[in-house]
C-alpha positions as CSV (number, residue, x, y, z in Angstrom):
1,M,123.9,88.7,29.8
2,I,120.8,90.7,27.8
3,G,120.1,92.6,31.1
4,L,123.7,93.4,31.8
5,L,123.9,95.1,28.1
6,K,121.3,96.7,28.9
7,A,122.3,98.3,32.0
8,L,125.6,99.1,30.2
9,I,123.4,100.8,27.5
10,S,120.9,102.6,29.1
11,P,121.7,105.5,32.2
12,P,121.2,103.7,35.4
13,A,118.2,104.0,37.2
14,R,119.3,105.0,40.6
15,G,122.1,106.0,42.5
16,R,125.3,108.0,42.4
17,G,126.0,108.2,38.6
18,S,122.5,108.4,37.0
19,E,122.1,110.3,33.9
20,T,125.8,109.8,33.0
21,W,125.6,108.6,29.4
22,R,124.0,112.0,28.5
23,T,126.6,113.4,26.0
24,A,128.4,116.2,26.8
25,G,127.2,118.3,24.1
26,E,123.6,117.6,24.3
27,P,121.4,120.7,24.7
28,S,119.1,120.7,28.0
29,R,115.6,121.9,27.2
30,S,116.4,125.4,28.0
31,G,118.3,125.6,25.1
32,V,121.7,126.0,26.7
33,G,124.4,123.8,25.2
34,L,125.8,121.3,27.8
35,G,129.2,121.7,25.0
36,R,129.8,125.2,26.4
37,F,130.3,124.8,30.1
38,I,130.8,120.8,30.8
39,Q,134.6,120.3,31.5
40,R,135.4,117.2,29.9
41,R,137.1,114.3,31.9
42,K,139.8,112.2,30.9
43,P,140.2,109.3,32.9
44,T,143.5,107.6,33.4
45,P,143.5,104.9,30.8
46,N,142.1,101.4,31.7
47,P,140.0,99.6,29.4
48,S,137.9,98.1,31.6
49,R,136.6,101.6,32.7
50,Q,136.4,103.2,29.2
51,R,133.4,104.0,27.9
52,E,133.7,102.2,24.0
53,G,132.0,103.8,20.8
54,S,130.7,100.1,19.4
55,F,128.4,97.4,20.3
56,V,131.3,94.9,19.9
57,A,133.3,96.6,22.5
58,L,130.1,96.8,24.7
59,F,129.7,93.1,24.6
60,A,133.4,92.5,25.2
61,A,132.8,94.9,28.2
62,A,129.6,93.0,29.3
63,L,131.8,89.4,29.2
64,A,134.3,91.2,31.3
65,L,132.1,92.3,33.6
66,A,130.2,88.8,33.8
67,A,133.4,87.3,34.5
68,C,134.7,89.3,37.5
69,S,132.1,91.0,39.2
70,D,133.6,93.1,41.5
71,S,135.1,95.5,38.6
72,A,134.7,99.1,39.0
73,P,131.4,100.4,38.0
74,E,130.8,102.3,34.9
75,V,130.3,106.0,35.4
76,D,130.5,108.6,32.5
77,T,133.1,111.2,34.7
78,S,133.2,113.4,31.2
79,V,129.6,114.7,32.3
80,Y,129.7,117.0,35.0
81,G,127.2,118.4,37.3
82,A,123.9,117.2,38.1
83,G,120.9,117.2,35.4
84,D,117.1,116.2,36.2
85,N,118.2,114.0,39.3
86,W,120.3,115.0,42.0
87,D,121.0,111.2,42.9
88,N,123.1,112.1,46.4
89,P,123.6,114.8,48.7
90,G,126.4,116.0,46.5
91,G,124.6,116.2,43.2
92,D,126.7,114.0,41.0
93,W,129.6,111.6,40.8
94,A,131.9,114.5,41.8
95,S,130.5,115.7,44.9
96,S,130.0,119.4,42.9
97,H,126.8,120.9,44.2
98,F,126.9,122.1,40.4
99,S,123.9,121.8,38.3
100,R,123.7,121.6,34.7
101,L,119.8,122.7,34.5
102,G,119.2,126.5,33.1
103,D,115.9,127.1,33.1
104,I,116.0,129.2,36.4
105,T,118.1,132.1,35.0
106,P,119.7,135.4,36.1
107,Q,116.7,137.3,33.6
108,N,114.1,135.1,35.5
109,V,114.9,134.3,39.2
110,G,113.5,137.3,40.3
111,E,110.1,135.2,39.7
112,L,110.6,132.3,42.0
113,G,108.3,131.7,44.6
114,L,107.4,129.0,46.7
115,A,106.1,125.5,45.1
116,W,105.4,123.8,47.9
117,E,106.5,123.1,51.6
118,Y,106.8,119.9,54.1
119,D,106.9,120.2,58.1
120,L,109.7,117.9,59.2
121,G,108.2,117.6,62.4
122,T,111.3,118.3,64.2
123,K,113.0,121.3,65.9
124,R,116.7,120.2,65.9
125,V,119.5,121.0,63.7
126,Q,118.7,120.1,60.0
127,E,122.3,119.8,57.9
128,S,121.0,117.8,55.0
129,T,120.5,118.3,51.6
130,P,117.8,116.5,49.4
131,V,117.9,113.7,46.8
132,V,115.8,113.4,44.0
133,I,115.8,110.5,41.7
134,D,112.8,110.2,38.9
135,G,110.6,112.4,40.7
136,V,110.9,111.2,44.3
137,M,112.7,113.3,46.8
138,Y,114.4,111.4,49.5
139,A,115.3,113.9,52.5
140,S,116.8,112.7,55.7
141,G,116.3,114.7,59.1
142,N,118.0,114.8,62.6
143,L,118.9,111.4,64.1
144,G,118.4,109.9,60.8
145,R,114.7,110.2,59.7
146,V,114.3,109.9,56.1
147,Y,111.0,111.6,54.5
148,A,109.8,110.0,50.8
149,L,108.0,112.9,49.1
150,D,106.5,113.6,45.5
151,A,109.3,116.3,44.2
152,A,106.3,118.1,42.2
153,T,103.7,118.3,44.6
154,G,105.8,117.5,48.3
155,A,102.7,114.9,48.8
156,Q,103.9,112.2,51.5
157,K,105.1,108.5,50.5
158,W,106.2,107.2,53.5
159,T,108.7,108.1,56.0
160,F,111.0,106.4,58.3
161,T,112.0,107.3,62.0
162,P,114.9,104.9,63.7
163,E,114.3,103.4,66.6
164,M,116.6,103.9,69.7
165,D,117.6,104.3,73.1
166,M,118.0,107.7,73.5
167,Q,121.0,107.4,76.0
168,I,123.1,108.1,72.4
169,A,122.4,111.5,73.2
170,R,125.2,112.0,75.4
171,S,127.9,110.8,73.0
172,A,127.0,113.9,70.4
173,C,129.0,116.5,71.1
174,C,127.3,118.8,68.0
175,D,123.6,118.4,68.0
176,W,121.7,115.3,66.6
177,A,122.6,116.2,63.1
178,N,122.7,114.5,59.8
179,R,124.3,115.1,56.4
180,G,122.3,112.9,54.0
181,L,121.0,109.6,52.7
182,A,122.0,107.2,49.7
183,V,120.0,106.0,47.2
184,A,121.2,102.7,45.1
185,D,119.9,99.4,43.9
186,G,116.1,100.4,44.8
187,K,117.2,101.0,48.7
188,V,117.5,104.5,50.5
189,I,120.1,104.1,52.8
190,T,120.5,106.2,56.0
191,A,122.1,106.0,59.0
192,A,120.9,106.7,62.5
193,L,122.8,108.6,65.5
194,D,123.2,105.4,67.2
195,G,125.0,103.8,65.0
196,K,122.7,101.7,62.9
197,L,122.8,101.7,59.7
198,Y,119.3,100.9,57.4
199,A,118.2,100.0,53.7
200,L,114.7,100.8,53.6
201,D,112.9,99.8,50.4
202,A,112.9,103.1,48.2
203,A,109.2,102.5,47.3
204,T,107.8,101.7,50.6
205,G,110.2,102.7,53.3
206,A,110.1,98.8,54.6
207,V,113.4,98.0,56.2
208,V,115.0,95.6,53.9
209,W,118.3,95.2,56.2
210,S,120.0,96.8,58.9
211,A,123.2,96.8,60.2
212,D,125.0,98.1,63.7
213,T,128.4,99.9,62.3
214,F,129.7,100.0,66.1
215,V,132.2,97.9,67.0
216,D,132.9,99.0,71.1
217,K,129.9,99.7,72.7
218,D,131.5,101.1,75.9
219,R,132.9,104.3,73.8
220,G,131.2,107.3,72.7
221,Y,130.8,106.8,68.6
222,T,127.8,108.2,66.9
223,I,126.9,108.8,63.3
224,T,126.1,112.2,61.7
225,G,127.8,111.7,58.3
226,A,126.2,110.7,55.0
227,P,126.3,107.3,53.5
228,E,128.3,106.6,50.4
229,V,127.7,104.4,47.5
230,A,130.8,103.0,46.1
231,G,129.7,100.4,43.0
232,D,128.1,97.6,44.9
233,L,129.3,99.1,48.4
234,V,128.1,101.5,50.8
235,V,130.5,103.2,52.8
236,I,130.1,105.0,56.9
237,G,132.2,106.0,59.1
238,N,131.7,107.4,62.6
239,A,132.0,110.8,65.4
240,G,132.8,110.9,68.5
241,A,136.7,112.2,68.4
242,E,135.9,114.5,71.5
243,F,134.9,111.5,73.5
244,D,137.2,108.4,73.5
245,T,136.8,106.7,70.3
246,R,139.2,105.3,67.9
247,G,137.9,106.0,63.8
248,Y,137.3,103.7,61.0
249,V,135.1,103.3,58.2
250,T,133.2,100.4,57.2
251,A,131.9,98.8,53.5
252,Y,128.9,97.0,53.3
253,R,127.3,95.4,50.4
254,I,124.5,97.1,49.3
255,S,123.1,93.6,48.1
256,D,122.4,92.4,51.9
257,G,124.3,94.3,54.5
258,S,127.0,92.1,55.1
259,E,130.2,93.6,55.9
260,A,132.8,93.8,52.8
261,W,136.3,95.4,54.6
262,R,136.8,97.7,57.5
263,F,139.6,100.7,57.3
264,W,140.9,101.7,60.6
265,T,142.0,105.6,60.5
266,I,144.5,105.1,63.2
267,P,146.6,102.9,65.2
268,H,145.3,100.3,68.8
269,D,147.3,100.0,71.6
270,P,150.8,98.0,70.1
271,A,150.1,95.8,73.2
272,E,146.9,94.5,72.0
273,G,148.8,92.6,69.2
274,P,149.3,93.1,65.4
275,Q,147.6,95.9,63.8
276,E,144.6,95.7,61.2
277,S,146.6,96.7,58.2
278,P,150.5,97.3,57.1
279,E,149.2,101.0,56.6
280,L,148.3,101.2,60.4
281,E,152.1,99.2,61.6
282,A,153.3,102.1,59.7
283,A,151.0,104.8,61.2
284,L,152.3,103.6,64.9
285,K,155.6,105.0,64.4
286,T,154.4,108.5,63.9
287,W,152.8,108.0,67.6
288,S,154.6,108.4,70.4
289,K,155.7,105.1,73.0
290,D,153.5,106.5,75.8
291,T,150.4,107.2,73.5
292,R,147.2,106.9,76.1
293,W,145.5,104.4,73.8
294,D,142.9,104.0,76.8
295,I,141.5,107.6,75.7
296,G,140.8,106.3,72.0
297,G,142.6,108.8,69.7
298,G,140.1,109.9,67.7
299,G,140.4,110.2,64.2
300,T,136.8,109.4,63.2
301,A,135.5,109.8,59.8
302,W,132.5,111.7,60.6
303,D,131.9,113.5,57.3
304,A,133.3,113.7,53.7
305,I,133.7,110.2,52.6
306,T,133.6,110.5,48.8
307,Y,134.0,107.7,46.3
308,D,136.4,108.5,43.1
309,P,135.2,106.3,40.1
310,E,137.9,107.1,38.1
311,F,140.5,105.3,40.3
312,D,137.9,103.0,42.2
313,Q,138.8,104.3,45.2
314,V,136.9,106.0,48.3
315,I,138.7,109.0,49.5
316,V,137.8,109.5,53.5
317,G,138.4,112.5,55.3
318,T,139.6,111.6,59.0
319,G,139.2,113.9,62.3
320,N,140.8,115.1,65.0
321,G,142.8,113.6,67.6
322,G,141.3,112.8,71.4
323,P,142.1,114.2,73.3
324,Y,142.8,117.6,71.6
325,P,146.3,118.4,73.4
326,Q,149.0,116.0,72.1
327,A,150.7,116.4,75.0
328,I,148.0,114.6,76.7
329,R,147.4,112.1,73.5
330,S,150.7,111.4,72.1
331,P,154.0,112.7,74.8
332,G,156.6,113.4,72.9
333,G,155.1,114.4,69.7
334,G,154.7,112.7,66.2
335,D,152.8,113.4,63.3
336,N,150.4,111.1,64.5
337,L,148.7,109.2,61.5
338,Y,146.1,109.3,59.8
339,L,144.6,111.9,61.9
340,N,143.2,115.1,60.0
341,S,144.1,113.2,56.5
342,L,142.6,112.4,53.4
343,V,143.2,108.6,52.8
344,A,142.4,106.6,49.6
345,I,140.8,103.3,50.3
346,D,140.7,100.5,47.4
347,R,137.4,99.9,46.8
348,K,137.4,96.0,46.4
349,T,140.3,95.3,49.3
350,G,139.9,98.0,51.4
351,A,143.5,98.6,51.2
352,M,145.3,102.1,51.5
353,K,146.2,103.3,48.4
354,W,147.7,106.8,49.2
355,H,147.0,109.4,52.4
356,F,147.9,113.1,52.3
357,Q,148.0,114.6,55.9
358,E,146.5,118.1,56.3
359,T,147.5,118.8,59.7
360,P,150.2,116.8,61.6
361,Q,150.7,116.9,64.9
362,D,147.2,118.2,65.7
363,N,146.4,120.0,68.5
364,W,143.4,122.2,67.5
365,D,140.7,120.0,66.4
366,L,141.5,120.9,62.6
367,T,139.8,118.1,61.3
368,A,140.2,116.9,57.4
369,T,136.3,115.8,57.1
370,Q,134.9,118.6,55.3
371,P,133.6,118.2,51.9
372,M,135.6,117.6,48.9
373,V,134.6,118.0,45.4
374,L,136.2,115.8,42.7
375,A,137.6,117.7,39.5
376,Q,139.7,117.8,36.2
377,M,141.9,120.6,36.3
378,E,144.8,122.2,34.4
379,V,147.9,122.0,37.0
380,N,151.2,123.9,35.4
381,G,150.7,122.9,32.2
382,A,149.0,119.5,32.7
383,S,145.6,118.4,32.6
384,R,145.3,116.5,36.1
385,P,142.4,114.4,38.2
386,V,141.8,116.5,41.7
387,I,140.6,116.7,44.9
388,L,139.1,120.7,45.6
389,H,139.4,120.3,49.6
390,T,139.0,123.1,52.2
391,P,139.4,122.0,55.4
392,K,139.3,123.3,58.9
393,N,142.7,124.3,58.8
394,G,142.6,127.1,56.6
395,F,144.1,126.2,53.5
396,F,142.7,125.6,50.1
397,F,144.5,122.4,48.9
398,V,144.0,120.8,45.2
399,V,145.4,117.2,45.5
400,D,146.0,115.0,42.9
401,R,143.8,111.8,43.1
402,E,146.0,109.2,41.4
403,N,149.0,109.5,44.1
404,G,147.5,112.0,46.8
405,K,150.6,114.2,46.1
406,P,149.2,118.3,46.8
407,L,149.5,120.6,43.8
408,A,148.4,123.8,45.5
409,A,148.2,124.5,49.0
410,N,147.1,128.3,49.9
411,A,145.7,129.7,53.1
412,I,142.3,131.4,52.7
413,V,142.5,132.9,56.2
414,R,144.7,133.9,58.9
415,T,146.7,130.9,60.2
416,N,149.6,130.9,62.6
417,W,149.8,127.2,63.5
418,A,151.6,126.7,60.3
419,D,152.9,129.8,57.9
420,G,152.8,127.9,54.6
421,W,153.2,124.8,52.6
422,N,156.1,123.0,51.2
423,L,154.9,121.3,48.1
424,D,158.0,119.8,47.6
425,T,158.0,118.0,51.1
426,G,153.8,117.6,51.4
427,K,154.2,119.0,54.6
428,P,153.6,122.7,56.2
429,N,156.0,125.2,57.5
430,M,154.5,124.3,61.4
431,R,154.6,127.3,63.8
432,M,154.3,125.4,67.0
433,D,156.1,128.4,68.6
434,L,153.0,130.1,68.3
435,A,150.5,127.6,68.5
436,D,151.6,124.9,71.1
437,Y,149.8,125.4,74.5
438,T,151.8,122.8,76.2
439,E,153.7,125.3,78.4
440,G,150.9,128.0,78.0
441,P,147.7,129.8,76.5
442,K,148.2,130.4,72.9
443,V,145.8,132.3,70.4
444,V,145.4,130.1,67.3
445,F,143.9,130.7,64.2
446,P,141.9,129.4,62.5
447,G,139.6,128.4,65.5
448,S,138.6,124.9,66.1
449,P,135.0,125.8,64.2
450,G,137.2,125.9,61.5
451,A,137.9,128.2,58.3
452,R,135.6,125.7,56.7
453,N,133.4,122.8,58.2
454,W,130.8,120.5,57.5
455,Y,128.4,122.9,54.8
456,P,128.7,121.8,51.4
457,A,131.2,124.4,48.8
458,A,129.9,124.4,45.0
459,F,132.2,123.9,41.8
460,D,131.6,125.6,39.0
461,P,133.9,124.2,36.3
462,T,132.9,126.6,33.3
463,R,134.0,129.3,35.8
464,N,136.7,127.5,37.5
465,T,135.4,128.8,40.9
466,Y,134.7,127.5,43.7
467,F,131.9,129.1,46.4
468,A,132.1,128.6,49.7
469,H,131.3,129.9,53.2
470,V,134.7,131.1,54.9
471,L,135.0,131.7,58.5
472,D,138.4,133.7,59.6
473,M,138.6,133.4,63.5
474,G,140.8,132.3,66.0
475,N,140.6,131.0,69.7
476,L,142.6,131.0,73.0
477,M,143.6,127.6,73.6
478,F,144.6,126.2,77.0
479,L,145.2,123.4,79.3
480,T,142.5,122.8,82.0
481,G,144.9,120.7,84.3
482,D,148.1,119.0,84.3
483,P,148.4,116.1,81.0
484,A,150.4,113.8,83.2
485,A,147.5,113.2,85.4
486,V,144.2,113.4,83.2
487,K,141.7,110.7,83.3
488,H,139.7,108.7,80.9
489,E,136.3,109.9,81.0
490,K,134.7,106.8,79.7
491,K,132.0,107.4,76.9
492,F,132.2,111.1,77.8
493,M,134.0,114.0,76.4
494,N,137.8,113.6,76.8
495,A,138.7,117.0,74.7
496,D,141.0,118.4,77.7
497,A,141.3,121.6,76.7
498,A,139.6,125.0,77.0
499,I,138.4,127.4,74.4
500,I,137.3,131.1,74.1
501,F,136.8,132.1,70.5
502,T,138.4,135.3,69.3
503,P,134.8,137.5,68.7
504,D,134.4,137.2,73.0
505,L,138.2,137.2,73.8
506,E,138.7,140.7,74.4
507,A,136.1,141.1,76.8
508,A,136.8,137.6,78.5
509,A,140.5,138.7,78.9
510,P,139.9,141.2,81.9
511,T,138.2,137.8,83.6
512,L,141.4,135.4,82.9
513,P,143.7,134.8,85.6
514,A,146.4,137.6,85.6
515,P,149.1,135.3,84.2
516,I,146.9,133.7,81.2
517,R,145.8,137.3,80.6
518,E,149.4,138.6,80.2
519,Q,150.5,136.1,78.0
520,V,147.7,136.3,75.9
521,E,148.3,140.0,75.5
522,A,151.8,139.5,74.7
523,S,151.4,136.9,71.7
524,E,151.3,138.2,68.3
525,A,148.0,137.0,67.4
526,W,146.9,139.3,70.0
527,Q,147.0,142.2,67.4
528,W,144.7,140.1,65.2
529,V,142.4,139.8,67.7
530,K,141.8,143.4,68.2
531,D,142.3,144.3,64.7
532,E,139.4,142.0,63.3
533,P,138.2,139.6,66.3
534,F,136.5,137.3,62.7
535,S,135.2,138.0,59.5
536,S,132.0,135.5,58.0
537,E,131.6,135.5,54.4
538,L,130.7,134.1,51.0
539,R,133.6,133.8,48.7
540,A,134.0,132.9,45.1
541,M,137.6,131.6,44.9
542,D,140.1,130.3,42.2
543,P,140.9,126.5,43.2
544,L,144.6,126.8,42.4
545,T,145.4,130.2,43.9
546,G,142.8,130.4,46.8
547,K,142.4,134.4,45.8
548,T,138.8,135.6,46.3
549,K,136.9,136.9,43.2
550,W,134.2,138.3,44.9
551,A,132.5,138.0,48.8
552,V,129.9,139.2,50.5
553,P,129.7,139.3,54.4
554,S,127.5,136.8,56.4
555,A,125.6,138.0,59.4
556,G,128.1,136.7,62.1
557,W,130.2,134.1,62.5
558,Q,127.5,131.2,63.6
559,D,125.9,132.3,59.9
560,R,127.2,129.4,58.2
561,Q,125.7,128.2,54.8
562,G,126.0,125.7,52.5
563,V,125.8,126.2,48.5
564,L,124.6,125.3,45.1
565,A,126.2,126.7,41.7
566,T,124.1,126.2,38.2
567,A,125.5,126.4,34.7
568,S,123.0,129.3,34.1
569,G,125.0,131.6,36.3
570,L,123.6,131.8,39.6
571,V,125.1,131.1,43.3
572,F,122.1,129.9,45.7
573,H,122.6,130.2,50.0
574,G,120.6,130.4,52.8
575,S,121.2,132.4,56.2
576,V,120.6,131.6,59.6
577,T,118.8,135.0,59.6
578,G,115.9,132.6,57.3
579,K,116.7,134.3,54.0
580,L,117.4,132.6,50.7
581,T,119.4,133.9,48.1
582,A,120.6,134.0,44.4
583,R,123.7,135.8,43.4
584,D,125.3,136.4,40.4
585,S,128.1,133.8,39.8
586,E,130.3,136.3,38.4
587,T,129.7,138.9,40.6
588,G,128.0,138.4,43.8
589,K,125.5,140.7,42.7
590,E,122.1,139.6,44.8
591,L,119.5,138.9,42.3
592,W,116.9,137.5,43.9
593,S,116.0,136.8,48.1
594,V,113.1,135.7,50.2
595,D,112.7,135.8,53.8
596,T,111.5,132.2,54.8
597,G,111.2,132.8,58.4
598,S,113.6,129.6,59.5
599,S,117.1,129.4,59.7
600,I,118.9,127.8,57.0
601,M,122.3,126.0,57.1
602,A,122.2,123.1,54.7
603,A,122.7,123.4,51.2
604,P,120.7,124.1,48.5
605,M,120.3,121.9,45.5
606,T,117.8,121.8,42.2
607,Y,116.2,119.3,40.0
608,R,113.8,119.1,37.4
609,V,110.4,117.2,37.1
610,N,107.9,117.2,34.1
611,G,109.9,120.1,32.5
612,V,110.0,122.5,35.4
613,Q,113.1,123.3,37.6
614,Y,112.9,123.6,41.6
615,V,115.3,124.8,44.3
616,A,114.7,123.1,47.3
617,V,116.2,123.4,51.2
618,Q,115.8,122.3,54.2
619,T,115.6,124.8,57.1
620,G,116.8,124.4,61.1
621,W,119.5,125.8,63.0
622,G,121.8,123.5,65.2
623,G,125.2,121.8,64.7
624,G,128.2,122.5,66.4
625,G,128.1,125.9,69.1
626,W,124.0,124.4,68.8
627,G,123.5,125.9,72.6
628,F,124.4,129.4,71.7
629,M,121.6,130.5,69.3
630,P,122.5,134.0,67.5
631,G,120.3,136.9,68.2
632,Y,119.8,137.2,64.7
633,A,118.6,133.8,63.9
634,A,115.3,133.5,62.7
635,A,115.3,130.3,65.1
636,Y,115.7,133.1,67.7
637,R,112.9,134.9,66.8
638,K,110.3,132.6,65.4
639,G,111.5,129.2,66.8
640,N,113.4,126.5,65.0
641,A,110.9,125.4,62.3
642,N,112.2,122.6,60.3
643,R,110.8,122.7,57.1
644,L,111.4,121.9,53.5
645,L,111.2,124.8,51.2
646,V,110.6,124.3,47.5
647,Y,110.5,126.8,44.8
648,K,110.0,127.2,41.0
649,V,109.4,129.9,38.5
650,G,105.8,131.6,39.2
651,G,105.3,129.9,42.8
652,G,103.9,131.7,45.4
653,P,104.6,133.8,48.5
654,T,106.7,131.9,51.7
655,P,104.3,131.5,55.1
656,Q,106.7,132.2,58.2
657,P,106.4,131.0,61.4
658,A,104.7,133.3,63.9
659,D,107.0,135.5,66.2
660,L,107.6,134.0,69.6
661,P,106.2,135.8,72.9
662,P,108.1,138.4,74.4
663,L,110.6,136.5,77.3
664,E,108.8,136.4,80.7
665,P,110.5,136.2,83.9
666,A,111.9,133.3,85.7
667,P,109.5,131.3,87.4
668,E,109.9,131.6,91.4
669,P,112.2,128.4,92.3
670,P,111.3,126.1,95.2
671,A,112.9,126.9,98.9
672,Q,116.8,126.0,98.9
673,Y,117.9,123.3,100.6
674,P,117.9,123.7,104.4
675,D,121.5,122.1,104.5
676,A,122.6,124.1,101.2
677,T,125.9,125.7,102.1
678,P,128.1,127.8,99.7
679,E,130.5,124.9,99.6
680,M,127.7,122.7,98.4
681,I,126.2,125.4,95.7
682,A,130.2,125.9,94.3
683,M,130.7,122.1,94.2
684,G,126.9,121.7,92.0
685,N,128.4,125.0,89.8
686,A,131.5,122.7,89.1
687,L,129.7,120.0,88.3
688,F,127.3,121.8,85.8
689,T,129.8,123.0,84.0
690,A,131.6,119.6,83.9
691,N,128.1,117.3,83.2
692,C,125.6,119.4,81.9
693,A,127.0,122.8,80.4
694,M,127.7,121.0,76.7
695,C,123.8,120.8,75.9
696,H,122.4,123.2,78.8
697,S,123.7,126.3,77.4
698,N,121.7,128.0,80.1
699,Q,121.1,130.8,77.5
700,P,117.5,132.4,76.2
701,R,115.5,131.2,73.6
702,A,118.1,127.6,73.4
703,P,117.1,124.8,71.6
704,L,117.4,122.5,75.2
705,P,115.7,123.9,77.9
706,D,117.3,127.0,79.9
707,L,117.7,125.3,83.1
708,R,117.3,128.8,85.3
709,R,113.9,128.7,84.2
710,I,112.9,125.3,85.6
711,A,109.1,124.5,86.0
712,P,108.4,123.4,89.3
713,N,107.1,119.9,88.3
714,V,110.8,119.3,86.9
715,H,112.0,120.8,90.2
716,A,110.3,117.8,92.1
717,G,111.6,115.4,89.9
718,F,114.7,116.4,89.0
719,E,116.9,113.6,90.7
720,Q,114.5,111.3,88.6
721,V,115.4,113.3,85.4
722,V,118.9,113.2,86.0
723,L,119.8,110.0,87.5
724,G,116.5,107.7,86.5
725,G,116.7,109.1,82.7
726,L,112.9,110.1,82.9
727,F,112.9,112.2,79.8
728,K,115.4,109.6,78.1
729,M,113.4,109.2,75.4
730,N,112.8,113.2,74.5
731,G,116.7,113.2,74.5
732,M,118.0,113.9,77.9
733,P,119.7,110.6,79.0
734,S,120.3,109.6,82.4
735,F,123.9,110.3,84.2
736,A,123.4,107.5,86.9
737,D,127.2,106.1,85.6
738,R,128.3,109.5,86.5
739,L,126.8,111.4,89.2
740,D,125.3,110.0,92.7
741,A,122.6,111.3,94.6
742,S,124.5,113.7,96.5
743,Q,126.0,115.5,93.3
744,V,122.7,115.7,91.9
745,K,121.5,117.4,94.6
746,A,124.5,119.8,94.7
747,I,123.7,120.8,91.0
748,H,120.4,121.2,92.2
749,A,121.0,123.7,95.0
750,W,123.1,125.6,92.2
751,L,120.3,125.5,90.2
752,I,117.8,126.9,92.6
753,D,120.3,129.5,93.7
754,T,120.7,130.7,90.2
755,Q,117.3,130.7,89.3
756,G,116.4,132.9,92.6
757,K,118.6,135.2,91.2
758,L,117.6,135.4,87.6
759,R,113.9,135.8,88.7
760,A,114.9,138.9,90.8
761,R,117.3,140.7,88.1
762,E,114.6,140.0,85.7
763,L,111.5,141.1,87.3
764,Q,113.7,144.6,87.9
765,L,114.4,144.7,84.0
766,Q,110.4,144.1,83.8
767,A,109.8,147.1,86.1
768,E,112.4,149.3,84.0
769,G,110.3,148.3,80.6
770,K,113.7,146.6,79.2
771,P,114.1,143.3,77.7
772,L,114.9,140.5,79.7
773,D,117.6,139.0,77.0
774,S,120.8,138.0,78.2
775,R,123.8,137.0,77.4
776,S,127.0,135.3,79.3
777,L,130.8,134.6,78.1
778,T,131.5,130.8,77.9
779,I,134.5,128.7,78.2
780,L,133.6,126.2,75.4
781,S,135.6,122.2,75.5
782,S,134.4,121.4,72.3
783,Y,132.6,123.0,68.8
């Protein structure tokens, strides 16, 4: 009991909610009064969760907790924003990406310099925000790697690389991303791409326990999101809605990794028996009787799982339908609950408390898996606990955390799948006449990359401002065949829709079949495409109105960035160009920047050790569309160096990677197969597009090898690579279950033919003194 009382009186040493007993009026070491800017929380009255002001009350609370071990954890939600510690990827209990620290100010931010850097040892995607607790930084990297470092010096304490069968790479639609880790009860918890959840000893990195989170190994599941601590539980979801999966989230006990509960996000085939919960029985009514349950249905919770301590609930953002076209997935329509929804789950029981579907009747990959921010906000004259959410679908939602009702819903980009929102019914004003491509191609806004995606936003309550990257872009969507004849592709892509993004659409239109081109150019959205194919910018927005306070353009539509906001009036963000920038929160004016030479997408964070405030960010290009690296990316010029960069006032210069050498003409390919025919080569082209192009974009300087430039030794072992899994542990899986030797030979014949033509073209360009860089339009099936 004494130990329990001590825990109640003292700040937690680890995990979400650390430092939460600091009072809102306590000054920081920089002299900035916290009472000036902390927006105070008023939790719904509940004596078991209120902080009492006397020892007697604390003792009573201790007795209550001792009698009921599953009571809600105490978190003082009156303190908003991270302090010295940044104890989860979102920074604080609200996932606000907002810091109370004020040592770095608009006046001295220009003096920032590099404090230290750390080589993450990989050259793939980096989307994670590090965690810092009591002077130790825990960072996660691609595949689920973990790095424990001294947060003041960068000295390595330990690292962890999960062991896995890299055949899993076949199921990763959007690179080997990892978006963060959790720290609780002396454990660092990371989720690996192959579905293993690991709890590591925070001091040594040794595995304390592991759990295999995948319930069906015959489907294309992966994990790319961060685990979420909810009291004595850790919750994790999965990815794979473009494949053949059915989504769910699972809660495990932090103490030993045992399963506490599992919540399935969509129903299963009713022919297999009763649903797992009454909520799924209700959801079943929103799916067609002819639903293609064999394909999976989608709904994966690949990110955006947030614990709400005020209501002791886990809020989960769910993903898109699979396949994309509802005409295949659920013929006859229906809202298809709980796709593209916010779902609140009771932490103790795993039962659903409420849901809010943000995109019913999904045809467009408009997921609700984008990061959430919790807040308390004045709405219609009343203070309400809310979720601030900007999902893919183009609307800015303010949702009541107590009941899931939308309090505000404002479009922040061009949308034509819906033209507004009815707050009384909680439903959008759907425009299926403009966006349903079942009977013909449609240009849909926003596109499948989303108005917002995985990159975190930041909310500054002192300025009532939400800072986020916003992409205003559409895409042409059309069916790839007869929806009634679609086959289940086991453990493989089942998107079954073709996509061309609007930045490429005018150039691509002349290449489309005449009937498709005519329909596209006659559509209402075609004028949008011609007037402004896209805009990509960092915005400061009012949450209740969605109105922009200021905006600055990004380098291009593939330039996407996470954001950090501080109480001192700064907004930090990176760019895939390699630039790290600090802006004035009120105006967006650039106050400081540094060219790091490394592409940045992940959100920066800040922390303080021994009285010194630091700003840190991970670098590395990748994620959705990762095979198509833009020419303006630092990774295109200098390679995809994965680094941790940490800055402080008075630091030094940032070393840059060396420039990559100019492209050389493609190597001479081997002689063509004697029996190769034009038909065989055409078949190889089709097979490559269906099986290989998702990863091998065959673009210059792409993250994976350009197979128009295969070296002689790889040509010699081509069948061993594709069928035998020769390079599997390097990330090139075997396709022996999908292709036979004759099909691999056809693919190889097409690549030999393509390489020969590319070599001839590039030799001519070289002779003319022209650069060899080239780009090609591509019809994408996923993003």
